[in-house]
C-alpha positions in Angstrom: -32.4 -304.6 103.8 -29.6 -303.7 102.7 -27.7 -305.0 99.7 -24.7 -302.3 99.4 -22.2 -303.8 101.7 -22.6 -307.6 99.8 -22.3 -306.1 96.5 -19.3 -304.3 97.4 -17.6 -307.6 98.2 -18.2 -309.6 95.7 -17.5 -306.2 93.3 -14.4 -305.7 94.6 -13.7 -309.8 94.9 -14.5 -310.1 90.8 -12.1 -306.8 90.3 -9.4 -308.4 92.2 -10.3 -312.1 90.2 -10.0 -310.3 87.1 -6.5 -308.1 87.9 -5.1 -311.3 89.0 -6.3 -313.6 86.2 -4.7 -310.6 83.9 -1.1 -310.9 85.9 -1.0 -314.7 85.8 -2.6 -316.0 82.5 0.9 -314.2 80.4 2.8 -316.7 82.3 0.5 -319.5 82.1 0.5 -320.8 78.9 -0.8 -324.3 78.1 -4.1 -326.4 78.2 -4.7 -327.1 81.7 -4.6 -323.0 81.8 -7.0 -322.8 78.5 -9.2 -325.7 80.4 -9.7 -323.4 83.3 -10.3 -320.3 81.8 -13.6 -321.8 80.0 -14.6 -324.4 82.7 -13.8 -322.0 86.1 -13.1 -318.8 85.6 -15.3 -317.9 82.5 -18.3 -319.2 84.0 -17.8 -317.9 87.6 -17.4 -314.7 86.2 -20.5 -314.3 83.8 -22.3 -315.8 87.4 -20.7 -313.0 89.5 -21.6 -310.4 86.7 -25.3 -312.2 86.6 -25.4 -312.0 90.5 -24.5 -308.1 90.2 -27.4 -307.3 88.0 -29.7 -309.4 90.3 -28.7 -307.4 93.2 -29.0 -303.8 91.5 -32.9 -304.9 90.3 -33.0 -306.6 93.9 -32.3 -303.0 95.3 -34.2 -301.1 93.1 -37.6 -303.2 93.9 -36.7 -302.7 97.2 -36.5 -298.9 97.0 -39.4 -298.8 95.4 -41.4 -300.7 97.6 -40.1 -298.9 100.8 -41.0 -295.2 99.0 -44.3 -296.7 98.2 -45.1 -298.0 101.6 -43.5 -294.8 103.0 -45.3 -292.0 100.7 -42.9 -291.2 98.8 -43.3 -290.1 94.8 -41.2 -293.1 93.1 -37.7 -293.8 92.1 -36.6 -295.1 89.5 -32.9 -295.8 88.4 
């Protein structure tokens, strides 16, 4: 199982979102922006970063299992 494509898409989307938010936040300065940022954007970014870390951990576990099944020496990232 390869997780590279999904991880890459999520990472790219998060990077794009962050860059676009940096452009928007300089011109959007009111209570609605602050509410959006705290209730929507920050949790979304945190969940995305947590998901990226989980994908990395899963990829490492899958690599270790594959290596065990194929008789290769262990790989630890």
